[in-house]
VONUGU-627984 format. One record per atom (N, C-alpha, C, CB): residue number from 1; residue in one letter; x negated, y, z. Coordinates in steps of 0.05 Angstrom, whole numbers. Each point is the difference from the previous one (the first is absolute). Glycine has a CB too. Layout:
N
{seq->NUM | type->A | u->X | v->Y | w->Z}
...
This chain:
96
{seq->1 | type->M | u->-5 | v->-582 | w->-382}
{seq->1 | type->M | u->-23 | v->14 | w->11}
{seq->1 | type->M | u->0 | v->29 | w->-8}
{seq->1 | type->M | u->-26 | v->-42 | w->-1}
{seq->2 | type->S | u->34 | v->48 | w->-24}
{seq->2 | type->S | u->0 | v->28 | w->-9}
{seq->2 | type->S | u->23 | v->15 | w->13}
{seq->2 | type->S | u->-21 | v->-14 | w->-43}
{seq->3 | type->E | u->41 | v->0 | w->53}
{seq->3 | type->E | u->23 | v->13 | w->12}
{seq->3 | type->E | u->-8 | v->15 | w->25}
{seq->3 | type->E | u->30 | v->-35 | w->-18}
{seq->4 | type->T | u->-49 | v->24 | w->34}
{seq->4 | type->T | u->-9 | v->13 | w->24}
{seq->4 | type->T | u->-16 | v->25 | w->-6}
{seq->4 | type->T | u->0 | v->-44 | w->24}
{seq->5 | type->N | u->-14 | v->45 | w->-47}
{seq->5 | type->N | u->-16 | v->23 | w->-7}
{seq->5 | type->N | u->17 | v->23 | w->-9}
{seq->5 | type->N | u->-37 | v->-30 | w->-13}
{seq->6 | type->N | u->61 | v->25 | w->3}
{seq->6 | type->N | u->18 | v->21 | w->-10}
{seq->6 | type->N | u->19 | v->11 | w->22}
{seq->6 | type->N | u->-3 | v->-22 | w->-45}
{seq->7 | type->R | u->2 | v->11 | w->69}
{seq->7 | type->R | u->17 | v->9 | w->21}
{seq->7 | type->R | u->-8 | v->28 | w->9}
{seq->7 | type->R | u->8 | v->-47 | w->15}
{seq->8 | type->P | u->12 | v->64 | w->-10}
{seq->8 | type->P | u->-7 | v->28 | w->8}
{seq->8 | type->P | u->-12 | v->1 | w->28}
{seq->8 | type->P | u->36 | v->17 | w->-29}
{seq->9 | type->N | u->-50 | v->4 | w->35}
{seq->9 | type->N | u->-12 | v->4 | w->26}
{seq->9 | type->N | u->23 | v->5 | w->20}
{seq->9 | type->N | u->-43 | v->19 | w->-20}
{seq->10 | type->R | u->44 | v->-34 | w->41}
{seq->10 | type->R | u->22 | v->2 | w->19}
{seq->10 | type->R | u->-7 | v->17 | w->24}
{seq->10 | type->R | u->15 | v->-45 | w->-14}
{seq->11 | type->R | u->-36 | v->60 | w->13}
{seq->11 | type->R | u->-8 | v->17 | w->22}
{seq->11 | type->R | u->19 | v->24 | w->2}
{seq->11 | type->R | u->-48 | v->-14 | w->-5}
{seq->12 | type->K | u->52 | v->24 | w->29}
{seq->12 | type->K | u->17 | v->23 | w->4}
{seq->12 | type->K | u->-15 | v->26 | w->-5}
{seq->12 | type->K | u->27 | v->-26 | w->34}
{seq->13 | type->F | u->-13 | v->46 | w->-44}
{seq->13 | type->F | u->-10 | v->27 | w->-4}
{seq->13 | type->F | u->17 | v->20 | w->15}
{seq->13 | type->F | u->-19 | v->-13 | w->-46}
{seq->14 | type->L | u->6 | v->32 | w->59}
{seq->14 | type->L | u->15 | v->21 | w->15}
{seq->14 | type->L | u->-13 | v->26 | w->-7}
{seq->14 | type->L | u->13 | v->-32 | w->37}
{seq->15 | type->Q | u->2 | v->54 | w->-32}
{seq->15 | type->Q | u->-11 | v->27 | w->-4}
{seq->15 | type->Q | u->3 | v->15 | w->26}
{seq->15 | type->Q | u->12 | v->-1 | w->-49}
{seq->16 | type->G | u->-32 | v->17 | w->56}
{seq->16 | type->G | u->1 | v->15 | w->25}
{seq->16 | type->G | u->-20 | v->22 | w->1}
{seq->16 | type->G | u->16 | v->-41 | w->23}
{seq->17 | type->T | u->-17 | v->54 | w->-1}
{seq->17 | type->T | u->-17 | v->24 | w->4}
{seq->17 | type->T | u->-23 | v->-8 | w->19}
{seq->17 | type->T | u->39 | v->32 | w->-8}
{seq->18 | type->V | u->-63 | v->-23 | w->2}
{seq->18 | type->V | u->-23 | v->-5 | w->18}
{seq->18 | type->V | u->2 | v->19 | w->24}
{seq->18 | type->V | u->-29 | v->-14 | w->-40}
{seq->19 | type->V | u->31 | v->3 | w->64}
{seq->19 | type->V | u->3 | v->16 | w->24}
{seq->19 | type->V | u->-26 | v->1 | w->16}
{seq->19 | type->V | u->49 | v->-11 | w->1}
{seq->20 | type->S | u->-68 | v->-6 | w->-7}
{seq->20 | type->S | u->-26 | v->0 | w->14}
{seq->20 | type->S | u->-22 | v->-10 | w->-19}
{seq->20 | type->S | u->23 | v->-7 | w->45}
{seq->21 | type->D | u->-45 | v->22 | w->-45}
{seq->21 | type->D | u->-23 | v->-8 | w->-16}
{seq->21 | type->D | u->-26 | v->1 | w->16}
{seq->21 | type->D | u->23 | v->16 | w->-41}
{seq->22 | type->K | u->-21 | v->-20 | w->67}
{seq->22 | type->K | u->-22 | v->2 | w->18}
{seq->22 | type->K | u->-19 | v->-24 | w->0}
{seq->22 | type->K | u->29 | v->30 | w->28}
{seq->23 | type->M | u->-18 | v->-53 | w->-36}
{seq->23 | type->M | u->-17 | v->-24 | w->0}
{seq->23 | type->M | u->-14 | v->-4 | w->-27}
{seq->23 | type->M | u->32 | v->-21 | w->32}
{seq->24 | type->D | u->-55 | v->8 | w->-32}
{seq->24 | type->D | u->-15 | v->-5 | w->-24}
{seq->24 | type->D | u->13 | v->-23 | w->-16}
{seq->24 | type->D | u->-42 | v->17 | w->22}
{seq->25 | type->K | u->49 | v->-11 | w->-47}
{seq->25 | type->K | u->12 | v->-20 | w->-19}
{seq->25 | type->K | u->28 | v->-10 | w->9}
{seq->25 | type->K | u->-46 | v->-13 | w->-12}
{seq->26 | type->T | u->59 | v->27 | w->30}
{seq->26 | type->T | u->26 | v->-7 | w->10}
{seq->26 | type->T | u->17 | v->25 | w->1}
{seq->26 | type->T | u->-18 | v->-39 | w->26}
{seq->27 | type->R | u->43 | v->37 | w->-35}
{seq->27 | type->R | u->19 | v->22 | w->1}
{seq->27 | type->R | u->26 | v->-11 | w->14}
{seq->27 | type->R | u->-20 | v->22 | w->-42}
{seq->28 | type->V | u->33 | v->-4 | w->56}
{seq->28 | type->V | u->26 | v->-7 | w->12}
{seq->28 | type->V | u->21 | v->13 | w->-18}
{seq->28 | type->V | u->-18 | v->-3 | w->48}
{seq->29 | type->V | u->35 | v->-14 | w->-59}
{seq->29 | type->V | u->20 | v->9 | w->-20}
{seq->29 | type->V | u->28 | v->-3 | w->13}
{seq->29 | type->V | u->-30 | v->-13 | w->-39}
{seq->30 | type->Q | u->45 | v->34 | w->39}
{seq->30 | type->Q | u->27 | v->0 | w->11}
{seq->30 | type->Q | u->20 | v->-3 | w->-23}
{seq->30 | type->Q | u->-14 | v->28 | w->40}
{seq->31 | type->V | u->31 | v->-49 | w->-38}
{seq->31 | type->V | u->20 | v->-6 | w->-20}
{seq->31 | type->V | u->27 | v->6 | w->12}
{seq->31 | type->V | u->-28 | v->-36 | w->-22}
{seq->32 | type->R | u->43 | v->54 | w->9}
{seq->32 | type->R | u->27 | v->8 | w->10}
{seq->32 | type->R | u->21 | v->-13 | w->-17}
{seq->32 | type->R | u->-18 | v->44 | w->16}
{seq->33 | type->S | u->39 | v->-53 | w->-3}
{seq->33 | type->S | u->23 | v->-12 | w->-14}
{seq->33 | type->S | u->25 | v->4 | w->16}
{seq->33 | type->S | u->-30 | v->-35 | w->-21}
{seq->34 | type->T | u->53 | v->27 | w->10}
{seq->34 | type->T | u->25 | v->2 | w->15}
{seq->34 | type->T | u->11 | v->-28 | w->5}
{seq->34 | type->T | u->10 | v->45 | w->-21}
{seq->35 | type->K | u->4 | v->-48 | w->43}
{seq->35 | type->K | u->10 | v->-26 | w->8}
{seq->35 | type->K | u->29 | v->4 | w->9}
{seq->35 | type->K | u->-46 | v->-17 | w->12}
{seq->36 | type->K | u->63 | v->-2 | w->-19}
{seq->36 | type->K | u->28 | v->2 | w->8}
{seq->36 | type->K | u->5 | v->-18 | w->24}
{seq->36 | type->K | u->14 | v->10 | w->-48}
{seq->37 | type->H | u->-1 | v->1 | w->68}
{seq->37 | type->H | u->6 | v->-16 | w->24}
{seq->37 | type->H | u->22 | v->-20 | w->-7}
{seq->37 | type->H | u->-13 | v->39 | w->31}
{seq->38 | type->N | u->9 | v->-64 | w->-21}
{seq->38 | type->N | u->19 | v->-22 | w->-7}
{seq->38 | type->N | u->28 | v->5 | w->10}
{seq->38 | type->N | u->-39 | v->-31 | w->1}
{seq->39 | type->R | u->41 | v->40 | w->24}
{seq->39 | type->R | u->27 | v->2 | w->12}
{seq->39 | type->R | u->13 | v->27 | w->-5}
{seq->39 | type->R | u->-15 | v->-31 | w->35}
{seq->40 | type->Y | u->-1 | v->53 | w->-33}
{seq->40 | type->Y | u->12 | v->26 | w->0}
{seq->40 | type->Y | u->-2 | v->14 | w->-28}
{seq->40 | type->Y | u->-12 | v->4 | w->48}
{seq->41 | type->D | u->-1 | v->-17 | w->-67}
{seq->41 | type->D | u->-3 | v->11 | w->-27}
{seq->41 | type->D | u->-13 | v->27 | w->-1}
{seq->41 | type->D | u->40 | v->-26 | w->-12}
{seq->42 | type->K | u->-55 | v->34 | w->32}
{seq->42 | type->K | u->-14 | v->25 | w->0}
{seq->42 | type->K | u->-27 | v->-4 | w->-14}
{seq->42 | type->K | u->24 | v->15 | w->43}
{seq->43 | type->I | u->-31 | v->4 | w->-60}
{seq->43 | type->I | u->-26 | v->-1 | w->-14}
{seq->43 | type->I | u->-20 | v->16 | w->16}
{seq->43 | type->I | u->22 | v->-5 | w->-45}
{seq->44 | type->T | u->-45 | v->-8 | w->52}
{seq->44 | type->T | u->-20 | v->13 | w->16}
{seq->44 | type->T | u->-27 | v->0 | w->-15}
{seq->44 | type->T | u->23 | v->-14 | w->42}
{seq->45 | type->K | u->-40 | v->33 | w->-36}
{seq->45 | type->K | u->-26 | v->2 | w->-12}
{seq->45 | type->K | u->-20 | v->-17 | w->16}
{seq->45 | type->K | u->10 | v->46 | w->-19}
{seq->46 | type->V | u->-26 | v->-61 | w->5}
{seq->46 | type->V | u->-20 | v->-17 | w->14}
{seq->46 | type->V | u->-27 | v->6 | w->-12}
{seq->46 | type->V | u->35 | v->-37 | w->8}
{seq->47 | type->A | u->-55 | v->38 | w->9}
{seq->47 | type->A | u->-28 | v->5 | w->-9}
{seq->47 | type->A | u->-17 | v->-22 | w->12}
{seq->47 | type->A | u->7 | v->51 | w->-3}
{seq->48 | type->V | u->-23 | v->-63 | w->-14}
{seq->48 | type->V | u->-18 | v->-22 | w->9}
{seq->48 | type->V | u->-29 | v->8 | w->-9}
{seq->48 | type->V | u->37 | v->-35 | w->-3}
{seq->49 | type->K | u->-57 | v->30 | w->20}
{seq->49 | type->K | u->-27 | v->6 | w->-7}
{seq->49 | type->K | u->-15 | v->-26 | w->-6}
{seq->49 | type->K | u->1 | v->42 | w->29}
{seq->50 | type->F | u->-17 | v->-41 | w->-51}
{seq->50 | type->F | u->-17 | v->-23 | w->-8}
{seq->50 | type->F | u->-28 | v->10 | w->-2}
{seq->50 | type->F | u->38 | v->-22 | w->-25}
{seq->51 | type->K | u->-57 | v->4 | w->33}
{seq->51 | type->K | u->-29 | v->6 | w->-5}
{seq->51 | type->K | u->-7 | v->-12 | w->-27}
{seq->51 | type->K | u->-11 | v->1 | w->50}
{seq->52 | type->A | u->-1 | v->16 | w->-67}
{seq->52 | type->A | u->-7 | v->-9 | w->-27}
{seq->52 | type->A | u->-29 | v->5 | w->-6}
{seq->52 | type->A | u->46 | v->10 | w->-15}
{seq->53 | type->H | u->-58 | v->-28 | w->-1}
{seq->53 | type->H | u->-28 | v->2 | w->-6}
{seq->53 | type->H | u->-4 | v->19 | w->-24}
{seq->53 | type->H | u->-7 | v->-47 | w->17}
{seq->54 | type->D | u->-13 | v->64 | w->-14}
{seq->54 | type->D | u->-7 | v->19 | w->-21}
{seq->54 | type->D | u->-30 | v->-2 | w->-4}
{seq->54 | type->D | u->39 | v->32 | w->11}
{seq->55 | type->E | u->-48 | v->-48 | w->-30}
{seq->55 | type->E | u->-29 | v->-6 | w->-3}
{seq->55 | type->E | u->-17 | v->24 | w->-4}
{seq->55 | type->E | u->14 | v->-43 | w->-19}
{seq->56 | type->K | u->-6 | v->62 | w->3}
{seq->56 | type->K | u->-17 | v->23 | w->-7}
{seq->56 | type->K | u->7 | v->26 | w->16}
{seq->56 | type->K | u->-4 | v->-20 | w->-45}
{seq->57 | type->N | u->22 | v->17 | w->65}
{seq->57 | type->N | u->8 | v->23 | w->16}
{seq->57 | type->N | u->10 | v->23 | w->-18}
{seq->57 | type->N | u->-34 | v->-13 | w->35}
{seq->58 | type->E | u->50 | v->7 | w->-55}
{seq->58 | type->E | u->10 | v->20 | w->-19}
{seq->58 | type->E | u->25 | v->15 | w->10}
{seq->58 | type->E | u->-18 | v->-28 | w->-36}
{seq->59 | type->S | u->35 | v->14 | w->51}
{seq->59 | type->S | u->25 | v->13 | w->9}
{seq->59 | type->S | u->-5 | v->18 | w->24}
{seq->59 | type->S | u->27 | v->-39 | w->-18}
{seq->60 | type->K | u->-13 | v->60 | w->20}
{seq->60 | type->K | u->-3 | v->19 | w->22}
{seq->60 | type->K | u->27 | v->4 | w->14}
{seq->60 | type->K | u->-37 | v->24 | w->-25}
{seq->61 | type->L | u->37 | v->-10 | w->47}
{seq->61 | type->L | u->23 | v->5 | w->16}
{seq->61 | type->L | u->21 | v->14 | w->-17}
{seq->61 | type->L | u->-28 | v->2 | w->42}
{seq->62 | type->G | u->53 | v->-12 | w->-41}
{seq->62 | type->G | u->22 | v->12 | w->-15}
{seq->62 | type->G | u->5 | v->-11 | w->-28}
{seq->62 | type->G | u->-10 | v->40 | w->26}
{seq->63 | type->D | u->-8 | v->-57 | w->-36}
{seq->63 | type->D | u->3 | v->-11 | w->-27}
{seq->63 | type->D | u->23 | v->-20 | w->0}
{seq->63 | type->D | u->-49 | v->6 | w->-9}
{seq->64 | type->F | u->64 | v->-7 | w->-14}
{seq->64 | type->F | u->21 | v->-19 | w->-4}
{seq->64 | type->F | u->-12 | v->-23 | w->-16}
{seq->64 | type->F | u->37 | v->36 | w->1}
{seq->65 | type->V | u->-38 | v->-61 | w->11}
{seq->65 | type->V | u->-14 | v->-22 | w->-12}
{seq->65 | type->V | u->18 | v->-24 | w->-4}
{seq->65 | type->V | u->-42 | v->17 | w->22}
{seq->66 | type->K | u->32 | v->-35 | w->-39}
{seq->66 | type->K | u->14 | v->-26 | w->-4}
{seq->66 | type->K | u->-18 | v->-21 | w->12}
{seq->66 | type->K | u->23 | v->16 | w->-43}
{seq->67 | type->I | u->-11 | v->-33 | w->61}
{seq->67 | type->I | u->-16 | v->-21 | w->13}
{seq->67 | type->I | u->10 | v->-27 | w->-8}
{seq->67 | type->I | u->-9 | v->30 | w->39}
{seq->68 | type->M | u->-9 | v->-50 | w->-39}
{seq->68 | type->M | u->7 | v->-27 | w->-8}
{seq->68 | type->M | u->-7 | v->-20 | w->23}
{seq->68 | type->M | u->-7 | v->12 | w->-49}
{seq->69 | type->E | u->24 | v->-31 | w->53}
{seq->69 | type->E | u->-5 | v->-21 | w->20}
{seq->69 | type->E | u->-23 | v->-17 | w->-9}
{seq->69 | type->E | u->49 | v->0 | w->13}
{seq->70 | type->T | u->-66 | v->-8 | w->6}
{seq->70 | type->T | u->-23 | v->-17 | w->-7}
{seq->70 | type->T | u->-6 | v->-19 | w->23}
{seq->70 | type->T | u->-19 | v->37 | w->-29}
{seq->71 | type->R | u->-3 | v->-51 | w->27}
{seq->71 | type->R | u->-7 | v->-19 | w->21}
{seq->71 | type->R | u->-9 | v->16 | w->25}
{seq->71 | type->R | u->-14 | v->-35 | w->-34}
{seq->72 | type->R | u->12 | v->22 | w->56}
{seq->72 | type->R | u->-8 | v->13 | w->25}
{seq->72 | type->R | u->-29 | v->10 | w->-2}
{seq->72 | type->R | u->33 | v->-28 | w->26}
{seq->73 | type->L | u->-37 | v->54 | w->-23}
{seq->73 | type->L | u->-27 | v->11 | w->-1}
{seq->73 | type->L | u->-12 | v->5 | w->27}
{seq->73 | type->L | u->12 | v->21 | w->-43}
{seq->74 | type->S | u->4 | v->-16 | w->63}
{seq->74 | type->S | u->-9 | v->3 | w->27}
{seq->74 | type->S | u->23 | v->-6 | w->19}
{seq->74 | type->S | u->-35 | v->35 | w->-13}
{seq->75 | type->K | u->33 | v->-28 | w->38}
{seq->75 | type->K | u->22 | v->-6 | w->19}
{seq->75 | type->K | u->26 | v->13 | w->-9}
{seq->75 | type->K | u->-34 | v->-4 | w->36}
{seq->76 | type->D | u->34 | v->28 | w->-45}
{seq->76 | type->D | u->24 | v->15 | w->-7}
{seq->76 | type->D | u->3 | v->5 | w->-30}
{seq->76 | type->D | u->-2 | v->21 | w->44}
{seq->77 | type->K | u->-19 | v->-23 | w->-60}
{seq->77 | type->K | u->1 | v->8 | w->-28}
{seq->77 | type->K | u->9 | v->-23 | w->-18}
{seq->77 | type->K | u->-37 | v->32 | w->9}
{seq->78 | type->R | u->60 | v->-28 | w->-23}
{seq->78 | type->R | u->10 | v->-20 | w->-18}
{seq->78 | type->R | u->10 | v->13 | w->-26}
{seq->78 | type->R | u->13 | v->-28 | w->39}
{seq->79 | type->W | u->-21 | v->53 | w->-44}
{seq->79 | type->W | u->8 | v->15 | w->-23}
{seq->79 | type->W | u->-24 | v->14 | w->-13}
{seq->79 | type->W | u->46 | v->8 | w->20}
{seq->80 | type->V | u->-44 | v->-3 | w->-46}
{seq->80 | type->V | u->-21 | v->13 | w->-15}
{seq->80 | type->V | u->12 | v->23 | w->-15}
{seq->80 | type->V | u->-27 | v->-43 | w->-4}
{seq->81 | type->I | u->13 | v->66 | w->3}
{seq->81 | type->I | u->10 | v->23 | w->-15}
{seq->81 | type->I | u->-6 | v->-5 | w->-30}
{seq->81 | type->I | u->-7 | v->32 | w->39}
{seq->82 | type->R | u->28 | v->-33 | w->-56}
{seq->82 | type->R | u->-4 | v->-5 | w->-28}
{seq->82 | type->R | u->-5 | v->25 | w->-16}
{seq->82 | type->R | u->29 | v->-40 | w->5}
{seq->83 | type->E | u->-13 | v->61 | w->1}
{seq->83 | type->E | u->-4 | v->26 | w->-15}
{seq->83 | type->E | u->11 | v->23 | w->17}
{seq->83 | type->E | u->3 | v->-25 | w->-44}
{seq->84 | type->I | u->-14 | v->48 | w->37}
{seq->84 | type->I | u->9 | v->25 | w->13}
{seq->84 | type->I | u->20 | v->12 | w->-20}
{seq->84 | type->I | u->-44 | v->8 | w->26}
{seq->85 | type->L | u->69 | v->-6 | w->-17}
{seq->85 | type->L | u->21 | v->10 | w->-18}
{seq->85 | type->L | u->1 | v->30 | w->-1}
{seq->85 | type->L | u->26 | v->-41 | w->10}
{seq->86 | type->K | u->-31 | v->54 | w->14}
{seq->86 | type->K | u->1 | v->29 | w->1}
{seq->86 | type->K | u->-18 | v->9 | w->23}
{seq->86 | type->K | u->47 | v->1 | w->-18}
{seq->87 | type->T | u->-63 | v->19 | w->13}
{seq->87 | type->T | u->-18 | v->10 | w->21}
{seq->87 | type->T | u->17 | v->19 | w->17}
{seq->87 | type->T | u->-42 | v->-5 | w->-29}
{seq->88 | type->G | u->37 | v->4 | w->54}
{seq->88 | type->G | u->15 | v->17 | w->19}
{seq->88 | type->G | u->-15 | v->24 | w->9}
{seq->88 | type->G | u->23 | v->-40 | w->15}
{seq->89 | type->E | u->-8 | v->61 | w->-10}
{seq->89 | type->E | u->-12 | v->25 | w->11}
{seq->89 | type->E | u->7 | v->0 | w->29}
{seq->89 | type->E | u->3 | v->25 | w->-44}
{seq->90 | type->V | u->-23 | v->-29 | w->61}
{seq->90 | type->V | u->4 | v->0 | w->29}
{seq->90 | type->V | u->-11 | v->25 | w->12}
{seq->90 | type->V | u->-1 | v->-50 | w->1}
{seq->91 | type->D | u->16 | v->63 | w->17}
{seq->91 | type->D | u->-10 | v->23 | w->14}
{seq->91 | type->D | u->-23 | v->-7 | w->17}
{seq->91 | type->D | u->46 | v->21 | w->-1}
{seq->92 | type->S | u->-67 | v->-5 | w->1}
{seq->92 | type->S | u->-24 | v->-6 | w->15}
{seq->92 | type->S | u->4 | v->4 | w->30}
{seq->92 | type->S | u->-27 | v->12 | w->-39}
{seq->93 | type->G | u->48 | v->1 | w->47}
{seq->93 | type->G | u->6 | v->4 | w->28}
{seq->93 | type->G | u->-12 | v->26 | w->11}
{seq->93 | type->G | u->1 | v->-48 | w->5}
{seq->94 | type->V | u->-14 | v->64 | w->-22}
{seq->94 | type->V | u->-12 | v->25 | w->8}
{seq->94 | type->V | u->22 | v->22 | w->-1}
{seq->94 | type->V | u->-46 | v->-14 | w->-18}
{seq->95 | type->I | u->49 | v->28 | w->40}
{seq->95 | type->I | u->20 | v->22 | w->2}
{seq->95 | type->I | u->-14 | v->26 | w->-7}
{seq->95 | type->I | u->26 | v->-25 | w->36}
{seq->96 | type->E | u->-15 | v->39 | w->-55}
{seq->96 | type->E | u->-12 | v->25 | w->-8}
{seq->96 | type->E | u->16 | v->24 | w->10}
{seq->96 | type->E | u->-18 | v->-22 | w->-40}
């Protein structure tokens, strides 16, 4: 019985950049990685977007965050933001 209590958490952790913070308590996080083609051995860049839950609306656009896999929270949300690793400086889009 105690063996099951000592097992490590098997949830996945990923790191990515917040690309959208327009929804309430939800952030869109883009995770970038590289992938090798099976036949041609070419390495390509891959970007995947995940919707992550942010209970206190702490993360902002451009922040580098760590997300954790969790139970299904809505139709698309299956990740939770665990911590903000680095705050991002995003241009406001104003041309001077």
